[in-house]
C-alpha positions as CSV (number, residue, x, y, z in Angstrom):
1,M,99.0,109.7,84.2
2,E,100.3,106.3,85.4
3,P,102.8,107.9,87.9
4,L,100.1,110.3,89.1
5,R,97.7,107.3,89.7
6,R,100.4,105.7,91.8
7,R,101.2,108.7,93.7
8,R,97.5,108.9,95.1
9,T,96.8,105.2,95.7
10,V,97.7,105.4,99.4
11,R,95.7,108.4,99.9
12,L,92.7,106.9,97.9
13,R,93.0,103.8,100.3
14,F,92.9,106.0,103.5
15,T,89.9,108.0,102.0
16,L,88.1,104.9,101.3
17,L,89.0,103.4,104.6
18,Y,87.9,106.2,106.9
19,G,84.7,106.4,104.8
20,V,83.6,102.8,105.3
21,V,84.6,102.8,108.9
22,F,82.2,105.8,109.6
23,L,79.3,104.2,107.2
24,L,79.7,100.9,109.0
25,S,79.5,102.5,112.3
26,G,76.6,104.5,111.4
27,L,74.7,101.4,110.0
28,V,75.4,99.5,113.2
29,L,74.0,102.5,115.1
30,L,70.8,102.4,113.1
31,T,70.4,98.9,113.3
32,I,70.6,98.7,117.1
33,A,68.2,101.8,117.4
34,G,65.7,100.0,114.7
35,F,66.0,96.7,116.9
36,L,65.1,98.6,120.2
37,T,62.2,100.6,118.5
38,L,60.6,97.3,117.0
39,N,60.6,95.6,120.2
40,S,59.2,98.0,122.4
41,T,55.9,97.0,124.0
42,Q,52.5,98.6,123.8
43,A,49.6,98.4,126.4
44,V,46.7,96.1,125.5
45,T,43.6,96.2,127.6
46,A,41.4,93.0,128.2
47,P,38.0,92.7,129.6
48,V,38.0,91.7,133.5
49,P,35.9,89.0,134.1
50,G,33.2,88.7,137.2
51,Q,31.8,92.3,136.5
52,Q,28.2,93.1,136.4
53,P,26.4,93.7,132.9
54,Q,26.2,97.5,133.6
55,Q,29.6,97.7,134.8
56,A,30.8,95.5,131.8
57,T,29.1,97.9,129.4
58,Q,30.7,101.0,131.0
59,L,34.1,99.2,131.2
60,S,33.8,98.0,127.5
61,R,33.1,101.8,126.3
62,A,36.2,102.8,128.3
63,Q,38.3,100.0,126.6
64,A,37.0,100.9,123.3
65,E,38.0,104.5,123.8
66,I,41.4,103.3,125.3
67,G,41.8,101.2,122.2
68,R,41.1,104.0,119.9
69,L,43.5,106.1,121.7
70,N,46.0,103.3,121.8
71,R,45.6,102.9,117.9
72,Q,46.0,106.8,117.4
73,L,49.2,106.6,119.7
74,D,50.4,103.6,117.4
75,A,49.8,105.4,114.3
76,Q,51.6,108.4,115.5
77,R,54.4,106.3,116.9
78,S,54.8,104.6,113.5
79,S,55.0,108.1,111.5
80,T,57.4,109.1,114.1
81,N,59.6,106.2,113.7
82,R,59.4,106.4,110.2
83,Q,60.4,110.0,110.0
84,I,63.4,109.1,112.7
85,F,64.4,106.5,110.1
86,E,64.0,108.6,106.9
87,G,65.9,111.5,108.6
88,S,68.7,109.0,109.9
89,A,69.1,107.5,106.5
90,I,69.4,111.0,104.8
91,A,71.6,112.2,107.8
92,L,73.7,108.9,107.2
93,A,74.1,109.8,103.4
94,V,75.1,113.3,104.2
95,M,77.7,112.4,106.5
96,G,78.7,109.6,104.3
97,V,79.9,112.3,101.6
98,A,81.4,114.5,104.4
99,S,83.1,111.4,105.9
100,F,84.8,110.6,102.4
101,G,85.8,114.3,102.0
102,L,87.1,114.5,105.6
103,G,89.0,111.4,105.2
104,R,90.7,112.7,102.0
105,L,91.7,115.6,103.9
106,I,93.0,113.8,106.8
107,A,94.8,111.3,104.6
108,G,96.3,114.3,102.8
109,R,97.7,115.7,106.0
110,V,98.9,112.1,107.0
111,L,100.7,111.8,104.0
112,R,101.9,115.4,103.5
113,P,105.5,114.7,105.3
114,L,105.7,111.7,102.9
115,R,105.1,113.8,99.8
116,T,107.7,116.2,101.2
117,I,110.1,113.6,101.6
118,T,109.5,112.2,98.0
119,T,109.7,115.6,96.2
120,A,112.9,116.2,98.1
121,T,114.3,113.2,97.2
122,Q,113.6,113.4,93.5
123,R,115.2,116.7,93.7
124,I,118.6,115.2,94.9
125,S,120.7,113.7,92.1
126,A,124.4,113.1,91.7
127,D,125.3,116.8,91.4
128,N,123.7,117.6,94.7
129,L,124.2,114.6,97.0
130,H,125.1,117.1,99.6
131,E,121.7,118.2,100.3
132,R,119.8,116.4,103.0
133,L,116.0,116.3,103.7
134,A,116.5,117.3,107.3
135,V,112.8,116.7,108.4
136,E,112.0,118.5,111.8
137,G,109.4,117.4,114.0
138,P,108.7,114.5,116.7
139,S,110.6,111.1,116.6
140,D,108.0,109.0,114.9
141,E,108.0,106.7,112.0
142,V,108.2,109.5,109.3
143,K,111.2,111.2,110.8
144,D,112.8,107.7,111.1
145,L,112.2,107.3,107.3
146,A,113.7,110.8,106.6
147,D,116.9,110.3,108.8
148,T,117.3,106.9,107.0
149,I,117.2,108.4,103.5
150,D,119.6,111.1,104.9
151,G,122.1,108.5,105.8
152,L,121.7,107.0,102.6
153,L,122.6,110.0,100.9
154,H,125.6,110.6,103.0
155,R,126.9,107.1,101.9
156,L,126.0,107.7,98.3
157,E,128.0,111.2,98.4
158,E,131.0,109.5,100.0
159,S,130.8,106.9,97.5
160,F,130.6,109.2,94.4
161,A,133.4,111.3,95.9
162,A,135.6,108.2,96.2
163,Q,134.9,107.3,92.7
164,R,135.6,110.7,91.2
165,R,138.7,110.8,93.3
166,F,139.6,107.6,91.7
167,V,139.1,109.0,88.0
168,A,141.2,111.9,89.0
169,N,143.9,110.0,90.2
170,A,143.8,107.1,87.5
171,S,144.1,109.9,85.0
172,H,147.1,111.3,86.7
173,E,148.7,108.0,87.4
174,L,148.1,106.2,84.1
175,R,149.1,109.2,81.8
176,T,152.5,109.4,83.7
177,P,153.8,106.2,82.6
178,L,152.6,106.5,79.0
179,A,154.3,109.9,78.7
180,T,157.6,108.3,80.3
181,M,157.4,105.4,77.6
182,R,157.0,108.1,74.8
183,A,160.0,109.9,76.0
184,S,162.2,106.8,76.3
185,L,161.0,106.1,72.7
186,D,162.1,109.4,71.6
187,V,165.5,109.3,73.5
188,A,166.4,105.9,72.0
189,L,165.7,107.0,68.5
190,G,167.3,110.5,69.0
191,K,170.6,109.1,69.6
192,P,173.6,110.3,67.2
193,E,174.0,106.8,65.7
194,P,171.5,105.9,63.6
195,A,168.9,103.0,65.0
196,P,168.6,99.9,63.1
197,P,165.5,99.5,60.9
198,Q,164.2,96.9,63.0
199,T,164.4,99.1,66.0
200,R,162.8,102.1,64.2
201,A,159.9,99.6,63.2
202,L,159.4,98.2,66.7
203,A,159.3,101.8,68.0
204,A,156.7,103.1,65.5
205,R,154.7,100.2,66.4
206,L,155.1,100.9,70.2
207,R,154.2,104.4,69.8
208,T,150.9,103.5,67.8
209,E,150.0,101.2,70.5
210,L,150.8,103.8,73.1
211,D,148.5,106.3,71.2
212,T,145.6,103.6,71.2
213,V,146.0,103.3,75.2
214,D,146.0,106.8,75.6
215,Q,142.7,107.1,73.4
216,L,141.3,104.0,75.4
217,L,142.1,105.9,78.9
218,D,140.7,109.1,77.4
219,G,137.4,107.3,76.8
220,F,137.3,105.8,80.0
221,L,137.7,109.2,81.8
222,V,135.1,110.8,79.7
223,L,132.7,107.7,80.1
224,A,133.2,108.0,84.1
225,R,132.8,111.8,84.1
226,T,129.3,111.7,82.0
227,Q,127.9,108.8,84.2
228,H,128.4,110.7,87.3
229,R,127.0,113.9,85.6
230,A,130.0,115.9,86.0
231,L,129.5,118.6,83.2
232,P,132.1,121.3,83.1
233,D,131.0,124.6,81.9
234,R,127.4,124.2,81.0
235,R,126.4,127.1,78.7
236,P,124.2,127.5,75.4
237,L,125.9,125.9,72.6
238,P,124.9,125.8,68.7
239,L,124.8,122.0,67.7
240,D,125.2,123.0,64.3
241,S,128.6,124.7,64.6
242,L,129.9,121.7,66.7
243,V,128.9,119.5,63.6
244,T,130.5,121.8,61.3
245,V,133.8,121.9,63.0
246,A,133.7,118.3,63.5
247,L,133.2,117.9,59.7
248,T,136.0,120.3,58.9
249,E,138.4,118.5,61.1
250,R,137.6,115.1,59.7
251,A,137.8,116.4,56.1
252,A,141.2,114.6,55.4
253,D,139.7,111.2,56.7
254,I,136.7,111.7,54.5
255,R,138.7,112.3,51.4
256,A,141.2,109.4,52.2
257,R,138.0,107.1,51.8
258,R,136.5,109.2,49.0
259,L,133.3,109.5,51.0
260,T,130.5,111.9,49.8
261,V,129.1,114.0,52.6
262,L,125.3,115.1,52.5
263,D,124.5,117.6,55.1
264,D,121.3,119.2,56.0
265,V,122.3,121.3,59.1
266,E,119.7,123.8,60.9
267,P,120.6,126.1,63.8
268,G,119.8,124.4,67.0
269,L,120.8,125.8,70.5
270,V,121.4,123.2,73.1
271,L,122.7,123.5,76.9
272,G,125.7,121.4,77.7
273,S,129.5,121.1,78.0
274,A,131.3,122.1,74.9
275,P,134.1,119.6,75.4
276,L,131.5,116.7,76.0
277,L,129.1,117.9,73.1
278,G,132.1,118.2,70.9
279,R,133.5,114.6,71.7
280,M,129.9,113.2,71.3
281,V,129.5,114.6,67.7
282,D,133.1,113.7,66.8
283,N,132.4,110.3,68.0
284,V,129.3,109.9,65.8
285,I,131.0,111.2,62.7
286,D,134.0,109.0,63.3
287,N,132.0,106.1,63.7
288,A,130.2,106.8,60.4
289,I,133.5,107.2,58.5
290,R,135.4,104.2,60.2
291,H,132.5,101.8,59.4
292,N,132.0,102.9,56.1
293,V,133.1,101.6,52.6
294,D,135.2,103.4,50.1
295,D,133.5,105.8,47.8
296,G,130.4,105.4,50.2
297,W,128.5,108.3,51.5
298,I,127.5,110.1,54.9
299,R,124.3,112.2,55.6
300,V,124.5,114.5,58.5
301,A,121.5,116.5,59.7
302,V,120.5,118.7,62.5
303,Q,116.9,119.4,62.7
304,A,115.2,121.7,65.3
305,S,111.5,120.6,66.1
306,G,109.5,121.9,69.0
307,P,111.1,121.6,72.2
308,S,114.3,119.5,70.9
309,V,116.9,119.2,68.3
310,R,117.7,116.1,66.5
311,F,121.3,115.2,65.5
312,V,121.1,112.5,62.7
313,V,124.0,110.8,61.0
314,E,123.5,108.0,58.3
315,S,126.1,106.0,56.7
316,G,126.3,103.1,54.2
317,G,128.1,99.9,54.8
318,A,127.7,96.1,55.8
319,V,124.0,95.1,56.6
320,L,123.6,94.9,60.3
321,D,121.4,92.7,62.5
322,S,118.7,95.1,63.7
323,A,118.2,92.9,66.7
324,Q,121.8,93.5,67.9
325,V,122.3,97.2,66.9
326,G,121.2,98.4,70.4
327,E,124.3,96.5,71.8
328,L,126.6,99.1,70.1
329,A,125.7,101.6,72.8
330,R,127.2,99.5,75.4
331,P,131.1,99.4,76.2
332,F,133.1,97.0,74.0
333,R,130.2,95.8,72.1
334,R,130.9,95.1,68.3
335,I,128.8,93.6,65.7
336,G,129.7,92.7,62.1
337,P,133.1,91.5,60.7
338,D,134.1,95.2,59.7
339,R,133.5,96.2,63.3
340,T,135.4,93.7,65.0
341,G,139.0,94.6,66.3
342,S,138.2,98.3,65.0
343,G,138.5,101.2,67.5
344,S,138.2,100.9,71.2
345,G,134.6,99.8,71.5
346,L,134.0,102.8,73.5
347,G,132.8,105.0,70.9
348,L,129.1,105.1,70.9
349,S,128.7,104.0,74.5
350,I,130.4,107.4,75.1
351,V,128.0,109.1,73.0
352,A,125.0,107.5,74.8
353,A,126.7,108.7,78.3
354,I,127.1,112.2,77.1
355,A,123.6,112.3,75.5
356,E,122.1,111.1,78.8
357,A,124.0,113.4,80.9
358,H,122.5,116.3,78.5
359,D,119.0,114.8,79.2
360,G,119.0,113.5,75.7
361,V,118.3,110.0,74.1
362,L,120.6,108.1,71.5
363,E,118.7,105.6,69.1
364,L,120.2,103.3,66.9
365,Y,118.6,102.0,63.7
366,A,120.2,99.3,61.1
367,R,119.4,100.4,57.6
368,P,118.0,97.3,55.4
369,E,120.5,98.4,52.4
370,G,123.4,98.5,54.9
371,G,124.9,100.8,57.3
372,L,123.8,102.7,60.4
373,R,121.5,105.4,61.4
374,V,122.6,107.3,64.4
375,E,119.9,109.7,66.0
376,I,120.4,111.9,69.1
377,T,117.5,114.0,70.5
378,L,118.5,116.8,72.9
379,P,116.4,119.4,74.5
380,L,116.5,122.8,72.8
381,V,117.4,125.9,75.2
382,P,114.4,127.4,76.5
383,E,113.8,131.1,75.8
384,E,114.4,132.6,79.2
385,V,117.9,130.9,79.2
386,R,118.7,132.3,75.7
387,A,118.0,135.8,77.0
């Protein structure tokens, strides 16, 4: 309701402006007409001195008759003036209502190009920056505004394209030296003569660090791709199946920490990218395993309700500051001693970006007993898309 009220403010102002201007013009016209009418003169007959008595008598009778006729004329004039004023007031009221309606119509026609520009601009997103308003018509203020927006969209398209090219080039250029370093380690350890224990320990540590850098790079690329709404292969996907697959793949990690998994998974079909949604689910479950306690528990649920489906993961662990939990969805933000130095710091920020790219919402809650509740709400696939 609030956006609608804001959207109609200018049209309402124009309507009131047109109506008030018309009413003021009508009131000024009626005031001038009334002033002229009230100041109109009427003839008055007076006795003429120096007349004979008989002539004076006849003149008096004539003047009396004239006075009577003047009084009738005045009464008729007053009645006519009153009718004119009443008719003018009624006409002013009728035309006042008509003027507000006409003002609303004119304001709508004046603002129609702006509404067209607004609708087209709202339709354009990062996925279709190539579209333009292309407003046709005379070279006026409205066309200048549309051309300015088209120029802005052109610059944004070039900027987004440059960022996507940078992401693609960075993916290639940064992975190449990582692969070279891994190959060098393999060659050094694969020589016929056995390597000293210190060398093997150093190589193992370097390989671990290379894996960490590779995971960090992969996180950067996923985060950049989702923030640009670059969703490959959007199609209906069963969210419950993605959750089941992620739990199966993490079974070894779950057993290693002796965690109890409580699952309540219902069918829920969402529209999106299988690699990204799979990464989102895996990151949430990985977060619940990594920041848990040994012999702890994890509750996983998928619940379809109305037009949306909720993916909920709760886990035990240390007590977190509820005022700082929201910071976990930002890159490299960690809270609590068990989270410092653990992971790349991109896990939940990637989850938030993927959820937003799929028109979803990520919500984080600190459990009073300790641990974290992660809740992701995604729109269900409409019936017409399923068919």
